[in-house]
C-alpha positions as CSV (number, residue, x, y, z in Angstrom):
1,Q,25.1,-5.4,111.7
2,V,26.0,-9.4,111.9
3,R,28.7,-11.0,108.8
4,L,30.5,-13.3,108.4
5,V,32.7,-12.9,104.8
6,E,34.8,-16.4,103.7
7,S,37.9,-16.2,102.1
8,G,40.7,-18.5,100.7
9,G,39.0,-19.9,97.9
10,G,40.8,-20.2,94.8
11,L,41.6,-23.2,92.3
12,V,44.1,-25.7,92.6
13,Q,45.6,-29.0,91.6
14,S,44.7,-32.3,93.0
15,G,46.5,-32.9,96.3
16,G,47.0,-29.8,96.8
17,S,45.7,-27.7,100.1
18,L,43.6,-24.2,101.0
19,R,42.7,-22.6,104.0
20,L,39.6,-21.6,104.2
21,S,38.9,-18.2,106.7
22,C,35.8,-16.2,108.1
23,A,35.6,-13.4,109.2
24,A,32.9,-12.8,111.9
25,S,31.9,-9.6,112.7
26,G,29.1,-7.8,114.5
27,F,28.6,-10.9,117.5
28,T,31.4,-12.6,118.9
29,L,32.2,-15.8,117.0
30,N,33.6,-17.7,120.5
31,Y,29.9,-18.2,121.9
32,Y,28.6,-20.1,118.8
33,G,28.7,-23.0,117.1
34,I,30.5,-23.1,113.7
35,G,30.0,-25.1,110.7
36,W,31.2,-25.0,106.7
37,F,29.6,-26.6,104.5
38,R,29.4,-27.0,100.9
39,Q,27.2,-26.9,97.4
40,A,28.6,-27.9,93.9
41,P,26.6,-27.8,91.0
42,G,23.5,-29.7,90.9
43,K,23.8,-30.8,94.7
44,E,22.5,-30.0,97.5
45,R,24.4,-28.1,100.1
46,E,26.0,-30.8,102.7
47,G,27.7,-30.6,105.8
48,V,31.8,-31.2,105.5
49,S,32.1,-30.2,109.5
50,S,31.1,-28.5,112.3
51,M,32.4,-27.4,116.2
52,G,30.7,-26.9,119.4
53,N,30.7,-23.3,121.7
54,S,30.8,-25.2,124.7
55,D,33.6,-28.2,124.7
56,G,35.4,-27.6,121.2
57,S,34.1,-31.2,119.7
58,T,34.6,-31.4,116.2
59,Y,32.6,-33.7,113.5
60,Y,33.4,-34.1,110.1
61,A,31.5,-35.2,107.0
62,D,32.7,-39.0,106.4
63,S,34.3,-37.3,102.6
64,V,36.4,-35.1,104.4
65,K,37.7,-37.5,107.7
66,G,41.7,-37.4,107.9
67,R,42.0,-34.7,105.5
68,F,39.9,-31.3,106.9
69,T,40.4,-29.6,109.8
70,I,38.3,-26.9,111.6
71,S,39.5,-24.4,113.9
72,R,38.9,-21.2,115.8
73,D,40.7,-17.8,116.9
74,N,39.3,-16.4,119.2
75,A,41.2,-13.1,119.2
76,K,40.2,-12.6,115.6
77,N,36.9,-13.9,116.0
78,T,37.9,-15.8,112.5
79,M,36.8,-19.6,111.9
80,Y,39.2,-21.7,109.4
81,L,38.8,-24.8,107.3
82,Q,42.1,-26.4,106.7
83,M,41.1,-28.7,103.5
84,N,44.6,-30.9,102.1
85,S,44.9,-33.5,99.4
86,L,42.0,-32.0,98.2
87,T,40.3,-33.7,95.0
88,P,38.2,-32.9,92.5
89,E,35.0,-34.2,93.8
90,D,35.8,-31.0,96.8
91,T,35.0,-28.6,93.9
92,A,32.3,-26.6,95.4
93,V,30.9,-23.0,96.8
94,Y,32.0,-22.8,100.2
95,Y,29.6,-21.6,103.2
96,C,30.6,-21.1,106.5
97,A,27.8,-20.6,109.4
98,A,27.5,-19.5,113.0
99,D,24.6,-20.5,115.1
100,R,24.3,-19.9,119.4
101,W,22.4,-22.5,120.1
102,A,23.1,-25.4,117.3
103,D,24.4,-28.8,118.2
104,P,27.3,-29.4,116.0
105,L,26.5,-32.9,115.5
106,V,22.9,-32.6,114.3
107,A,23.9,-29.5,112.6
108,L,26.2,-31.0,110.6
109,T,23.1,-32.6,108.5
110,L,20.3,-29.9,109.3
111,P,22.0,-26.4,107.6
112,D,19.1,-24.8,108.5
113,E,20.1,-25.4,112.4
114,Y,22.4,-22.2,111.7
115,D,21.0,-18.7,111.6
116,Y,24.5,-17.0,110.2
117,W,25.4,-17.4,106.8
118,G,28.8,-16.5,104.8
119,E,28.0,-15.5,100.6
120,G,30.6,-18.2,99.9
121,T,33.9,-19.0,98.3
122,Q,34.5,-20.6,95.1
123,V,36.7,-23.6,95.7
124,T,38.1,-25.1,92.4
125,V,40.4,-28.5,92.1
126,S,41.5,-29.7,88.6
127,S,43.2,-33.3,87.9
């Protein structure tokens, strides 16, 4: 059974850091493009970051460039999102996603490109 399970969300003060994890099971994450998305109350789901499955190319939304870093640990079949210098505007439910064929640049703005999704983890940044 294919599953993606996020963890690492929580409450943090503005300027703080969090690392989100997303453990994959039922498939080998190494062969998949991966992405992180977020959805704040009353807003549409937006792409945060993505990574290709071949050359490891990474892409970031302008709002998080220089602050967030996407990575993966193939041995642990897990992907990560390191988030630094958090602001209240980063408050949202964060979702991980994976797809065998998604183009990471295209998929950053088209979440439907991803077939597999986690349930989400809440990140709240207080001012």
